[in-house]
C-alpha positions as CSV (number, residue, x, y, z in Angstrom):
1,M,149.5,110.0,96.9
2,K,149.3,113.8,96.9
3,E,147.0,115.8,99.2
4,I,144.4,118.4,98.4
5,R,144.4,120.9,101.3
6,V,142.2,123.9,102.0
7,P,144.4,126.8,100.9
8,E,144.9,130.2,102.6
9,L,141.8,132.2,101.8
10,A,142.1,135.7,103.3
11,E,143.3,137.2,106.5
12,S,139.9,137.2,108.1
13,I,138.7,133.8,106.8
14,T,140.0,130.6,108.4
15,E,137.3,128.1,107.6
16,G,134.5,127.2,105.2
17,T,132.0,124.6,104.1
18,I,132.3,122.2,101.2
19,A,129.6,123.4,98.8
20,Q,130.2,120.8,96.1
21,W,132.8,118.6,94.6
22,L,133.4,119.5,91.0
23,V,134.9,116.1,90.2
24,K,134.0,112.6,91.3
25,K,136.1,110.0,92.9
26,G,138.0,108.2,90.2
27,D,138.1,111.2,87.8
28,K,141.3,112.4,86.3
29,V,142.4,115.9,87.1
30,E,145.1,118.2,85.8
31,K,147.3,120.5,87.8
32,G,145.4,123.7,88.4
33,D,142.0,122.2,87.7
34,P,139.2,123.3,90.2
35,V,138.2,120.2,92.1
36,V,135.9,121.5,94.9
37,E,133.9,124.7,95.6
38,L,134.2,126.0,99.1
39,E,131.6,128.3,100.7
40,T,133.1,130.9,103.0
41,D,131.6,133.7,105.1
42,K,131.8,136.1,102.1
43,V,132.1,134.3,98.8
44,N,132.4,130.9,97.2
45,V,136.0,129.9,96.4
46,E,137.2,127.2,94.0
47,V,140.0,125.0,95.3
48,N,142.4,123.9,92.6
49,S,144.5,120.7,92.5
50,D,148.2,121.2,92.9
51,H,148.9,117.9,91.2
52,A,147.8,115.9,88.1
53,G,146.4,112.4,88.6
54,V,143.3,110.7,89.7
55,L,141.1,111.8,92.6
56,T,141.2,108.6,94.7
57,E,140.0,109.8,98.0
58,I,137.4,112.4,99.2
59,L,137.9,113.0,102.9
60,S,135.3,115.8,103.4
61,E,131.9,115.5,102.0
62,E,129.6,118.2,100.8
63,G,128.2,120.2,103.8
64,D,131.3,119.4,106.0
65,D,132.9,122.3,107.7
66,V,136.7,122.5,107.1
67,E,139.5,124.8,108.2
68,V,142.5,126.2,106.3
69,G,145.2,123.5,106.0
70,D,142.7,120.6,106.3
71,I,143.3,117.6,104.0
72,I,140.0,117.2,102.0
73,G,141.1,114.8,99.3
74,K,143.9,112.8,97.7
75,V,145.3,112.5,94.2
76,D,147.2,109.5,92.9
77,E,149.7,110.7,90.2
78,N,150.2,107.1,89.0
79,A,146.6,106.0,88.6
80,E,144.4,106.0,85.5
81,A,140.9,107.4,85.5
82,G,138.4,104.9,86.8
83,E,141.0,102.7,88.5
84,A,140.8,101.7,92.2
85,P,143.4,103.3,94.6
86,S,146.9,102.0,94.0
87,E,147.1,100.3,97.5
88,E,144.0,98.2,96.7
89,K,145.1,97.6,93.1
90,E,148.5,96.2,94.0
91,K,147.2,93.8,96.7
92,P,147.7,90.2,95.6
93,K,144.5,88.1,95.2
94,E,146.1,85.3,97.3
95,E,146.4,87.6,100.3
96,T,142.7,88.5,100.1
97,K,141.8,84.8,99.9
98,Q,144.0,83.9,102.8
99,K,142.5,86.6,105.0
100,E,138.9,85.6,104.1
101,A,139.6,81.8,104.6
102,P,139.7,81.8,108.5
103,A,136.5,83.9,108.5
104,K,134.7,81.3,106.4
105,K,135.7,78.5,108.8
106,E,134.3,80.5,111.7
107,E,131.1,81.0,109.8
108,K,130.6,77.2,109.6
109,Q,131.2,76.7,113.3
110,E,128.8,79.4,114.4
111,E,125.1,79.8,113.7
112,P,124.6,82.1,110.7
113,A,122.9,85.4,111.6
114,A,123.4,88.5,109.6
115,E,125.6,87.0,106.9
116,T,123.0,84.7,105.2
117,S,122.6,86.8,102.1
118,N,124.9,86.7,99.1
119,N,125.2,90.5,99.4
120,T,126.8,90.1,102.8
121,Q,129.3,87.5,101.6
122,D,130.5,89.9,99.0
123,V,131.4,92.6,101.6
124,V,135.1,93.2,102.2
125,A,135.6,93.0,105.9
126,S,138.3,91.8,108.4
127,P,137.7,88.5,110.2
128,A,137.4,90.3,113.5
129,A,134.7,92.6,112.0
130,R,132.8,89.6,110.7
131,K,132.9,87.9,114.0
132,R,131.8,91.0,115.9
133,A,128.9,91.5,113.4
134,R,127.7,88.0,114.1
135,E,127.8,88.6,117.8
136,L,125.8,91.8,117.5
137,N,123.5,90.4,114.8
138,I,124.4,93.3,112.5
139,D,124.1,92.9,108.7
140,L,127.5,93.7,107.2
141,G,125.8,94.9,104.0
142,S,124.2,97.7,105.9
143,I,127.5,99.0,107.4
144,R,129.3,102.0,105.9
145,A,133.1,101.6,105.9
146,N,135.3,104.5,106.9
147,D,138.4,102.8,105.4
148,P,139.5,104.5,102.2
149,L,139.8,101.1,100.5
150,G,136.2,100.1,101.6
151,R,137.1,97.4,104.2
152,I,134.8,97.1,107.2
153,R,136.6,97.1,110.5
154,P,135.5,96.2,114.0
155,E,135.0,99.9,115.0
156,D,132.6,100.3,112.0
157,V,130.5,97.4,113.3
158,E,130.5,99.0,116.8
159,A,129.4,102.3,115.4
160,A,126.6,100.7,113.4
161,A,125.4,98.8,116.5
162,K,125.4,102.0,118.5
163,G,123.3,103.7,115.8
164,E,120.8,100.8,115.8
165,S,120.5,101.1,119.6
166,E,119.8,104.8,119.4
167,K,117.2,104.3,116.7
168,K,115.4,101.6,118.8
169,A,115.5,103.8,121.9
170,E,114.1,106.7,119.9
171,K,111.2,104.6,118.6
172,S,110.5,103.2,122.1
173,A,110.4,106.8,123.5
174,K,108.0,107.9,120.8
175,K,105.6,105.0,121.6
176,E,105.7,105.7,125.4
177,A,105.3,109.5,125.1
178,P,101.8,111.0,125.4
179,K,100.2,112.1,122.1
180,Q,100.6,115.8,123.0
181,Q,104.4,115.4,122.8
182,E,104.3,113.8,119.4
183,K,103.1,117.0,117.9
184,T,105.5,119.5,116.5
185,E,106.0,122.8,118.3
186,F,103.8,124.5,115.7
187,D,101.3,121.5,115.3
188,K,101.3,122.6,111.6
189,P,103.4,121.6,108.5
190,V,106.9,123.0,108.6
191,E,110.0,122.8,106.5
192,R,113.4,123.1,108.1
193,V,116.2,124.5,105.9
194,K,119.8,124.6,107.0
195,M,121.2,128.1,107.0
196,S,124.1,128.6,104.6
197,R,127.4,129.7,106.1
198,R,127.0,133.1,104.5
199,R,123.5,133.6,105.9
200,Q,124.8,132.6,109.4
201,T,127.6,135.1,109.1
202,I,125.2,137.9,108.0
203,A,122.9,137.1,110.9
204,N,125.7,137.1,113.4
205,R,127.3,140.3,112.2
206,L,124.0,142.2,112.2
207,V,123.4,141.2,115.8
208,E,126.9,142.1,116.7
209,V,126.5,145.6,115.2
210,Q,123.3,146.1,117.3
211,H,125.2,145.1,120.4
212,E,128.5,146.9,119.8
213,S,127.5,150.2,118.4
214,A,125.2,153.1,119.5
215,M,123.2,153.1,116.2
216,L,120.8,155.9,115.4
217,T,119.0,156.9,112.2
218,T,118.1,160.3,110.8
219,F,115.8,160.9,107.9
220,N,115.3,163.5,105.2
221,E,113.7,163.7,101.7
222,V,115.2,164.8,98.4
223,D,113.5,166.3,95.4
224,L,115.0,164.5,92.4
225,T,113.5,166.7,89.7
226,A,116.9,168.2,88.7
227,V,118.6,164.7,88.7
228,M,115.9,163.3,86.5
229,K,116.0,166.2,84.1
230,L,119.7,166.0,83.8
231,R,119.6,162.3,83.2
232,S,117.0,162.9,80.5
233,E,119.1,165.6,78.8
234,R,122.4,163.7,78.9
235,K,121.5,159.9,78.8
236,E,121.8,159.4,75.0
237,K,125.1,161.2,74.6
238,F,126.4,159.7,77.8
239,L,125.6,156.1,76.6
240,E,127.1,156.9,73.1
241,K,130.3,158.3,74.6
242,H,130.9,155.9,77.5
243,G,129.0,152.7,76.6
244,V,127.1,152.7,80.0
245,K,123.8,154.2,81.1
246,L,123.7,157.2,83.4
247,G,121.9,155.8,86.4
248,F,121.0,157.2,89.8
249,M,123.7,155.4,91.8
250,S,126.5,157.5,90.3
251,F,124.7,160.7,91.5
252,F,124.3,159.3,95.0
253,T,127.8,158.0,95.1
254,K,129.3,161.3,94.1
255,A,127.0,163.2,96.5
256,A,128.0,160.9,99.4
257,I,131.7,161.5,98.6
258,G,131.2,165.3,98.5
259,A,129.5,165.2,101.9
260,L,132.1,162.8,103.4
261,K,134.8,165.3,102.5
262,E,133.0,167.9,104.5
263,F,132.2,165.6,107.4
264,P,135.2,163.2,107.8
265,Y,134.0,161.6,111.0
266,L,131.5,159.6,108.9
267,N,134.3,158.2,106.8
268,A,136.1,156.7,109.8
269,E,136.1,153.7,112.2
270,I,136.9,153.1,115.9
271,Q,140.0,151.0,116.7
272,G,140.5,150.6,120.4
273,K,140.8,154.0,121.9
274,E,141.5,155.7,118.6
275,L,139.5,157.1,115.7
276,V,140.9,156.3,112.3
277,L,139.8,159.0,109.9
278,K,140.2,157.6,106.3
279,K,141.5,159.9,103.6
280,F,140.3,157.7,100.8
281,Y,136.8,156.8,99.6
282,D,136.1,153.1,99.0
283,I,132.3,153.1,98.7
284,G,130.4,149.8,99.3
285,I,127.3,149.3,97.2
286,A,124.9,146.8,98.7
287,V,123.7,144.2,96.2
288,S,121.1,141.5,96.7
289,A,122.5,138.0,95.7
290,E,121.0,134.6,95.9
291,E,122.8,133.8,99.2
292,G,121.9,137.1,100.7
293,L,123.1,140.7,100.8
294,V,126.7,141.4,99.7
295,V,128.5,144.7,99.7
296,P,131.1,144.9,96.9
297,V,133.4,147.9,97.0
298,V,134.0,150.6,94.4
299,R,137.7,151.5,95.1
300,D,138.8,155.1,95.1
301,A,135.4,156.2,93.9
302,D,136.4,159.8,94.3
303,K,138.9,159.4,91.5
304,L,136.4,158.0,89.0
305,D,134.1,160.1,86.8
306,F,130.4,159.3,86.6
307,A,131.0,156.8,83.8
308,G,133.7,155.1,85.8
309,V,131.4,154.8,88.8
310,E,128.5,153.4,86.7
311,R,130.8,150.9,84.9
312,E,132.3,149.7,88.2
313,I,128.9,149.3,89.9
314,G,127.6,147.4,86.8
315,N,130.6,145.0,86.8
316,L,130.3,144.3,90.5
317,A,126.5,143.7,90.3
318,E,127.0,141.3,87.4
319,K,129.6,139.4,89.3
320,A,127.3,139.2,92.4
321,R,124.5,137.8,90.3
322,E,126.8,135.2,88.8
323,N,128.4,134.4,92.1
324,K,131.8,135.4,90.8
325,L,132.7,138.0,93.4
326,G,136.2,137.6,94.8
327,L,137.3,138.3,98.3
328,N,139.1,141.4,97.2
329,D,135.8,142.8,95.8
330,L,134.3,142.6,99.3
331,Q,137.0,143.6,101.7
332,G,137.4,147.0,103.1
333,G,135.0,149.9,102.3
334,T,134.7,153.2,104.2
335,F,131.1,154.0,103.6
336,T,128.1,152.0,102.3
337,I,125.0,152.9,100.2
338,T,122.0,150.6,100.0
339,N,119.0,151.0,97.7
340,G,115.9,149.4,99.1
341,G,113.9,151.4,96.6
342,T,114.7,148.8,93.9
343,F,112.3,146.5,95.8
344,G,109.7,149.2,96.5
345,S,110.7,150.2,100.0
346,M,109.5,153.6,101.0
347,L,111.3,153.9,104.3
348,S,113.7,151.7,106.3
349,T,116.5,151.8,108.9
350,P,119.7,150.4,107.3
351,I,122.0,148.6,109.7
352,L,125.7,149.6,109.8
353,N,128.2,147.6,107.9
354,A,130.9,147.3,110.6
355,P,133.5,148.6,111.2
356,Q,132.1,151.5,109.2
357,V,130.2,154.1,111.2
358,A,127.6,155.2,108.7
359,I,125.4,153.9,105.9
360,L,123.1,155.7,103.5
361,G,119.7,154.2,102.6
362,M,117.9,155.1,99.4
363,H,114.2,154.4,98.8
364,N,111.5,154.3,96.2
365,I,110.8,157.5,94.1
366,Q,107.3,158.7,94.4
367,K,105.5,161.7,92.9
368,R,104.0,163.8,95.7
369,P,102.5,167.3,95.8
370,M,105.0,169.7,97.3
371,V,104.7,173.3,98.4
372,M,107.2,175.4,96.6
373,P,108.9,178.6,97.9
374,D,106.3,180.8,96.3
375,D,103.5,178.7,98.0
376,S,102.5,177.1,94.7
377,I,102.0,173.3,94.7
378,E,103.8,171.1,92.3
379,V,104.0,167.4,91.8
380,R,107.6,166.4,92.3
381,P,109.6,163.0,92.3
382,M,110.5,162.6,95.9
383,M,112.7,160.1,97.7
384,Y,113.1,159.5,101.4
385,L,116.8,159.2,102.6
386,A,117.9,157.4,105.7
387,L,121.3,157.8,107.4
388,S,122.2,155.3,110.1
389,Y,125.3,156.2,112.1
390,D,127.3,155.2,115.2
391,H,126.6,157.8,117.8
392,R,129.8,156.9,119.6
393,I,131.8,158.8,117.0
394,V,129.2,160.8,115.1
395,D,127.2,163.5,116.8
396,G,123.5,163.9,115.9
397,K,124.2,167.5,114.6
398,D,126.9,166.3,112.1
399,A,124.7,163.4,111.0
400,V,121.8,165.7,110.2
401,K,124.0,168.2,108.4
402,F,125.7,165.4,106.4
403,L,122.3,164.2,105.1
404,V,121.2,167.8,104.4
405,R,124.4,168.3,102.4
406,I,123.6,165.2,100.3
407,K,120.1,166.6,99.7
408,Q,121.6,169.9,98.5
409,L,124.0,168.2,96.1
410,L,121.3,166.1,94.6
411,E,118.9,168.9,94.2
412,D,121.5,171.0,92.3
413,P,123.5,168.2,90.6
414,Y,124.9,170.1,87.6
415,D,128.1,171.2,89.5
416,L,128.3,167.7,90.8
417,L,128.4,166.2,87.3
418,L,130.9,168.8,86.1
419,E,133.2,168.0,89.1
420,G,132.8,164.2,88.7
């Protein structure tokens, strides 16, 4: 028998939850075949079999929490698909008959209770388990065996008896309780849904950020007339030349990098009593996935041109939608951009993506009447921007000036495009 263990996942991930088994007990697997999908705090990971053979044992069911190094299944290299485990297959029939013979004698001497049905007689159980089942008046056919070979043992009978006792006590308590206590806390129809491991992690991290940082948010608005005009002028040639569309995210990413270079404390983190000022620009782009918000990272975004940024963001977004993001796609990041405008948000306060100390929030574009420098009024495409920052490391003045700089770069984007 060869073991299937939970492999090393990443430095910060030590446990996960069995999302689903990709093969069934008795199925043949080849070396390197994915056999189980593991849900971690960040992404789902497929665990491969290190051996060829037949999956004879599943030790952790779907929904079970497991840790790195845990044995979750076993593969028999000598078995054929559909066969029983080798231990059970090699057991002589005479031995089984000899073990069951004393049990049948005891059955004749004692008054039959839970073993009157043919279904019970077919159950594989030790003589001690059968005797204990009769004493407790437990139907062997209703007992789930924990033995890998399916044999019922005395401890299985005791566990079943305990479960029956708890059910009876619960029913009795319900009968005796006043009617007011039988109502739900809402006294209305409800549905309880178990939180996925990733959703639990998101919830915990968001609360931790609120407790462990001095988070503030500053707002501004940007006139996107020039960006929209530039996109309109260049979009066809850009698509023809690079094979990707010229979107808004590349402008905001490049503007953020330009501002970060001028205000380095927003591209940093706190480690103990030190400030770590990062001289690289790995920009996280928040993406909504089925399991919740994920933040894949565009590595060295300052070294990419506009097409490179658009292409990388597109690839990461597609992987997020298809649940194919790897751990490397999500780790690190020095600054994050989130775009609630895609869902129609007009204004919001983004929460920091720890250990980062700042996050930029984009919002919906709306045409609004604006007073121009010559006091004329024009209808302009406007967007509200929000910058949340950790006040422990970033002063309010620098945060405001950082956001103003992003506004300036977006309202005059031609140089930005040439530089990018």
